C-alpha positions as CSV (number, residue, x, y, z in Angstrom):
1,X,0.1,-0.1,-0.2
2,X,1.1,3.2,-1.1
3,X,2.2,6.3,1.6
4,X,-0.2,9.2,1.1
5,X,2.5,11.5,-0.8
6,X,0.1,14.7,-0.6
7,X,-1.1,16.5,2.6
8,X,-4.3,18.1,2.1
9,X,-4.4,22.0,3.0
10,X,-6.4,24.8,3.8
11,X,-5.3,28.6,3.2
12,X,-6.8,31.6,4.4
13,X,-6.9,33.8,7.4
14,X,-9.6,31.5,8.8
15,X,-7.6,28.2,8.0
16,X,-7.3,27.3,11.6
17,X,-11.1,27.0,11.9
18,X,-11.1,23.4,10.5
19,X,-8.6,22.0,13.1
20,X,-11.1,20.0,15.2
21,X,-12.9,18.6,12.1
22,X,-9.7,17.6,10.6
23,X,-7.8,16.5,13.4
24,X,-10.2,14.8,15.8
25,X,-10.0,11.4,13.7
26,X,-6.6,11.3,14.9
27,X,-6.7,11.2,18.5
28,X,-7.2,13.7,21.4
29,X,-4.1,14.7,22.6
30,X,-2.0,17.2,21.1
31,X,1.6,18.5,21.7
32,X,2.4,21.7,19.7
33,X,6.0,22.5,19.0
34,X,7.7,25.3,17.6
35,X,9.5,28.5,17.7
36,X,8.8,31.3,20.3
37,X,7.8,33.8,18.0
38,X,5.5,31.6,15.8
39,X,3.9,29.9,18.6
40,X,3.1,33.5,19.9
41,X,1.4,34.1,16.5
42,X,-0.6,30.8,16.4
43,X,-1.2,29.9,20.1
44,X,-4.6,31.9,20.5
45,X,-5.8,30.7,17.2
46,X,-4.8,27.0,17.8
47,X,-6.5,27.0,21.3
48,X,-9.7,28.8,20.2
49,X,-10.0,26.2,17.4
50,X,-10.0,23.2,19.8
51,X,-12.5,24.8,22.4
52,X,-15.8,22.9,22.5
53,X,-14.1,19.7,20.8
54,X,-12.4,16.6,21.7
55,X,-9.4,17.6,21.3
56,X,-6.8,18.8,24.4
57,X,-3.6,20.5,24.1
58,X,-0.7,18.8,26.6
59,X,1.5,22.1,26.1
60,X,3.3,24.3,24.0
61,X,7.1,23.4,23.6
62,X,9.9,25.4,22.1
63,X,11.9,23.2,19.6
64,X,15.0,24.6,20.8
65,X,16.4,26.7,17.7
66,X,18.1,24.2,15.7
67,X,16.7,21.2,13.9
68,X,19.3,19.0,15.6
69,X,18.9,15.5,16.8
70,X,19.6,16.8,20.5
71,X,16.8,18.7,20.3
72,X,14.9,15.9,19.1
73,X,15.9,13.7,21.7
74,X,15.2,16.4,24.5
75,X,11.7,16.9,23.2
76,X,11.1,13.0,22.9
77,X,12.0,12.6,26.9
78,X,9.3,15.3,27.8
79,X,6.3,13.3,29.2
80,X,3.4,15.7,27.7
81,X,5.3,15.1,24.2
82,X,5.7,11.5,24.9
83,X,1.8,10.8,26.1
84,X,0.4,12.9,23.0
85,X,-1.4,11.4,20.4
86,X,-0.4,13.9,17.6
87,X,1.8,16.7,16.9
88,X,1.5,20.0,15.8
89,X,4.5,21.5,13.8
90,X,4.3,25.3,14.0
91,X,6.6,27.9,12.5
92,X,9.5,27.9,9.8
93,X,11.6,25.2,8.2
94,X,13.6,24.3,11.2
95,X,10.9,24.3,13.7
96,X,8.6,22.2,11.5
97,X,11.5,19.6,10.7
98,X,12.4,19.0,14.3
99,X,8.7,18.3,15.1
100,X,8.3,16.3,11.9
101,X,11.3,14.0,12.3
102,X,10.2,13.6,16.1
103,X,6.8,12.7,14.9
104,X,8.2,10.3,12.3
105,X,10.6,8.7,14.7
106,X,7.7,7.9,17.3
107,X,5.2,7.0,15.2
108,X,2.8,10.1,15.9
109,X,0.5,11.6,13.3
110,X,1.5,15.3,12.7
111,X,0.2,18.5,11.3
112,X,2.1,21.5,10.3
113,X,1.4,25.2,10.8
114,X,3.7,27.3,8.7
115,X,3.7,30.9,10.3
116,X,6.2,32.1,7.7
117,X,6.8,30.8,4.0
118,X,10.5,30.3,3.9
119,X,10.5,26.7,2.7
120,X,8.4,23.7,1.7
121,X,9.1,22.0,4.9
122,X,5.3,22.1,6.1
123,X,4.5,20.0,3.1
124,X,7.7,17.5,2.3
125,X,8.3,14.1,4.2
126,X,11.9,14.9,4.1
127,X,13.9,16.4,7.2
128,X,16.9,18.5,7.2
129,X,19.0,18.2,10.3
130,X,22.0,20.3,11.3
131,X,24.6,20.1,14.0
132,X,24.3,22.4,17.0
133,X,26.6,25.0,15.4
134,X,24.3,25.2,12.3
135,X,26.4,23.1,9.9
136,X,24.5,20.4,7.8
137,X,24.3,17.1,9.8
138,X,22.1,14.9,7.3
139,X,18.9,14.5,5.5
140,X,16.3,12.5,7.2
141,X,14.5,10.2,4.9
142,X,11.0,9.3,5.4
143,X,7.9,8.7,3.3
144,X,5.3,10.4,5.8
145,X,4.6,14.0,5.2
146,X,1.9,15.7,7.4
147,X,-1.8,14.7,7.3
148,X,-2.7,18.4,6.6
149,X,-1.2,21.8,6.3
150,X,-3.0,24.8,7.8
151,X,-1.9,27.9,6.1
152,X,-3.1,30.9,7.9
153,X,-2.3,33.9,5.3
154,X,-3.0,36.5,8.0
155,X,-0.3,35.2,10.2
156,X,2.1,35.0,7.4
157,X,1.4,38.6,6.1
158,X,2.0,39.9,9.5
159,X,5.4,38.0,9.8
160,X,8.6,39.5,8.6
161,X,8.9,39.7,4.9
162,X,12.2,38.6,4.7
163,X,11.1,34.9,5.3
164,X,9.0,35.2,2.0
165,X,11.7,36.9,0.5
166,X,14.1,34.3,1.1
167,X,11.3,31.4,0.6
168,X,10.9,32.7,-3.0
169,X,14.7,31.9,-3.7
170,X,14.7,28.5,-2.1
171,X,11.3,27.5,-4.1
172,X,12.5,28.6,-7.7
173,X,15.2,26.2,-6.9
174,X,13.0,23.2,-7.4
175,X,12.6,23.9,-11.1
176,X,16.3,24.5,-12.1
177,X,17.6,21.7,-10.0
178,X,15.0,19.1,-10.8
179,X,15.0,19.9,-14.6
180,X,18.9,19.6,-14.6
181,X,19.5,16.8,-12.2
182,X,17.0,14.4,-14.2
183,X,18.3,15.4,-17.7
184,X,18.8,12.1,-19.8
185,X,17.2,9.9,-17.2
186,X,14.2,7.5,-17.9
187,X,11.7,9.0,-15.7
188,X,8.9,6.7,-14.3
189,X,5.5,8.2,-14.1
190,X,5.9,9.7,-10.2
191,X,9.2,11.5,-11.5
192,X,8.0,13.0,-14.4
193,X,5.0,14.5,-12.6
194,X,7.3,15.8,-10.0
195,X,9.3,17.5,-12.8
196,X,6.4,18.8,-14.2
197,X,4.9,20.3,-11.0
198,X,8.5,21.8,-10.5
199,X,7.7,24.1,-13.3
200,X,5.2,25.9,-11.1
201,X,8.1,27.0,-9.1
202,X,9.2,29.2,-11.9
203,X,6.7,31.1,-14.2
204,X,4.1,31.9,-11.4
205,X,7.1,33.2,-9.0
206,X,8.0,35.6,-11.8
207,X,4.6,36.6,-12.5
208,X,3.4,37.2,-8.6
209,X,6.5,37.3,-6.8
210,X,7.3,41.3,-6.6
211,X,3.5,42.1,-5.9
212,X,3.4,39.4,-3.3
213,X,6.5,40.5,-1.6
214,X,5.3,44.1,-1.7
215,X,2.1,43.2,-0.2
216,X,3.5,41.0,2.7
217,X,5.6,44.1,3.6
218,X,2.2,46.0,3.9
219,X,0.9,43.4,5.9
220,X,-1.9,42.8,3.3
221,X,-3.4,39.5,2.4
222,X,-4.0,39.2,-1.4
223,X,-4.6,36.6,-4.2
224,X,-1.0,37.5,-5.2
225,X,0.4,36.6,-1.8
226,X,-1.6,33.8,-1.6
227,X,-0.5,32.2,-5.2
228,X,3.1,32.7,-3.9
229,X,2.4,30.8,-0.4
230,X,1.0,28.2,-2.3
231,X,4.1,27.8,-4.4
232,X,6.5,28.0,-1.7
233,X,4.9,25.6,0.5
234,X,2.4,23.3,-1.7
235,X,3.8,23.3,-5.3
236,X,7.4,22.9,-4.1
237,X,6.5,20.3,-1.6
238,X,4.7,18.3,-3.9
239,X,7.4,17.9,-6.5
240,X,9.8,17.0,-3.6
241,X,7.5,14.2,-2.3
242,X,7.3,12.7,-6.0
243,X,11.0,13.2,-6.8
244,X,13.4,11.0,-4.8
245,X,16.4,13.0,-3.2
246,X,18.7,12.4,-6.3
247,X,16.3,14.6,-8.5
248,X,14.6,17.0,-6.0
249,X,18.2,18.5,-5.3
250,X,21.1,20.0,-7.1
251,X,23.9,22.4,-7.5
252,X,21.7,25.2,-6.0
253,X,21.5,23.4,-2.6
254,X,25.0,22.2,-2.9
255,X,26.4,25.7,-2.8
256,X,24.2,26.5,0.2
257,X,25.4,23.6,1.9
258,X,28.9,24.9,1.3
259,X,28.1,28.2,2.6
260,X,27.1,27.1,6.0
261,X,30.8,26.4,6.8
262,X,31.4,30.2,6.3
263,X,31.3,31.7,9.9
264,X,29.7,35.3,8.6
265,X,26.9,33.5,7.2
266,X,25.6,32.6,10.8
267,X,27.3,36.2,12.0
268,X,25.0,38.0,9.5
269,X,21.8,35.7,9.7
270,X,21.9,34.9,6.0
271,X,18.6,32.9,5.5
272,X,18.6,29.4,3.8
273,X,16.6,30.4,0.6
274,X,18.7,33.7,0.4
275,X,21.7,31.7,-0.4
276,X,20.0,29.0,-2.5
277,X,18.7,31.8,-4.6
278,X,22.5,32.8,-5.2
279,X,23.4,29.0,-5.7
280,X,20.8,29.2,-8.6
281,X,22.8,31.4,-10.4
282,X,25.9,29.4,-9.7
283,X,23.9,26.6,-11.3
284,X,22.9,28.2,-14.4
285,X,26.5,29.6,-14.9
286,X,27.7,26.0,-14.7
287,X,25.2,24.9,-16.9
288,X,25.9,27.4,-19.4
289,X,22.2,28.5,-19.4
290,X,23.1,32.1,-20.6
291,X,19.3,33.4,-21.3
292,X,17.8,32.0,-17.8
293,X,21.0,33.3,-16.0
294,X,20.1,36.9,-17.3
295,X,16.5,36.3,-16.6
296,X,16.8,35.3,-12.9
297,X,19.8,37.7,-12.3
298,X,17.4,40.3,-13.1
299,X,14.7,38.7,-10.8
300,X,17.1,38.4,-8.2
301,X,18.0,42.1,-8.7
302,X,14.5,43.3,-8.2
303,X,13.9,41.5,-5.3
304,X,17.2,42.3,-3.7
305,X,18.2,38.6,-3.5
306,X,22.1,37.9,-3.6
307,X,23.5,38.1,-7.0
308,X,27.5,38.3,-5.9
309,X,29.5,37.1,-2.9
310,X,29.6,40.7,-1.2
311,X,25.7,40.4,-0.7
312,X,26.6,37.3,1.5
313,X,29.3,38.7,3.4
314,X,31.8,36.9,1.6
315,X,34.6,37.1,-0.8
316,X,36.7,35.1,-3.3
317,X,39.0,33.9,-0.3
318,X,36.0,31.9,1.3
319,X,34.9,30.1,-2.0
320,X,37.7,27.2,-1.8
321,X,36.0,26.3,1.4
322,X,32.5,26.8,0.0
323,X,33.3,24.3,-2.7
324,X,34.9,21.6,-0.6
325,X,31.6,21.2,1.6
326,X,29.4,21.4,-1.3
327,X,30.9,18.6,-3.1
328,X,31.3,16.4,-0.2
329,X,27.5,16.2,0.1
330,X,24.8,14.2,-2.3
331,X,23.2,17.2,-4.0
332,X,25.3,16.6,-7.3
333,X,26.3,13.0,-7.1
334,X,23.3,12.2,-9.5
335,X,23.8,14.9,-12.5
336,X,24.2,14.8,-16.2
337,X,27.8,15.6,-15.8
338,X,30.4,15.7,-13.2
339,X,30.7,18.9,-11.4
340,X,34.2,19.8,-10.7
341,X,35.8,22.6,-8.3
342,X,36.9,24.5,-11.3
343,X,33.5,24.6,-13.0
344,X,32.1,26.1,-9.7
345,X,35.2,28.5,-9.0
346,X,35.1,29.8,-12.6
347,X,31.3,30.5,-12.4
348,X,31.4,32.1,-9.1
349,X,34.0,34.2,-10.6
350,X,31.9,34.8,-13.8
351,X,29.0,35.8,-11.8
352,X,31.4,38.5,-9.8
353,X,32.6,39.9,-13.0
354,X,28.7,39.6,-14.2
355,X,27.7,42.4,-11.6
């Protein structure tokens, strides 16, 4: 029997009104896990949604600031978490991945409540784990996604717009990475569907992205904003769930992983999707896609996403360390050609002159 690949979802300022109806078939006790700001934003709406229902909340628990094995083990040992029937994963990518992997490893049903739109973590079954210092540790593979995604567009519209900004950059990588990683492969039906869905992480973002970001800055829930929220969370997540890791990642995320070893990335609080958006430019330069490079370079510039090393507080002296870490991962192990250190370095140097 196949595992459910696609979570159902609700979107809108009243999305949480469906909690009782959707969640009650899966038990009664809920442990809510998330970041401090996320829980503060969602807490009252979640509590109000379970009033006069058979659902009860065992507690609200902070995920610990990093999606790490250490935080998962800490949460697992909390009695109120252990006795819960289901987990509500609330927040951004790292908070959701922490709660998600905890739920997967303890065989608990989980639901996701993205309070920012920075990644597709709320939709995917994959979890990304880091060391306590923020460097990448491993991918946690599972075939179990959330049962349902509650996308409160009002909460996200009132969150810092930088997360949506970074989410656009991260999500657009899905199209470019899957289309290159799958090049020349004989794809089975689900993989072909995944690559096709990933194409929705390209055109709609170019069409709605600038307006959606402007509306988020003004705390306005608009149709353009909700289109981008669905693109970041759902389209990207559906593609990821259909594609195996070989096809769902690529050089843009390899570049991101490389930058995690550079201290100034953490020091200046650069976001995952922000760095991935720069990685897309590296991917396009390596792959000699000049027309796409011009188009995405302009899009990055229009949104204020990085187009050169100084935008990430880095310099050419950091590149060798970035490349060494990038090529140690799995992201370009399955690729239509061998990616060499010189190819990445030459492309980064080209981007520096391109600017």
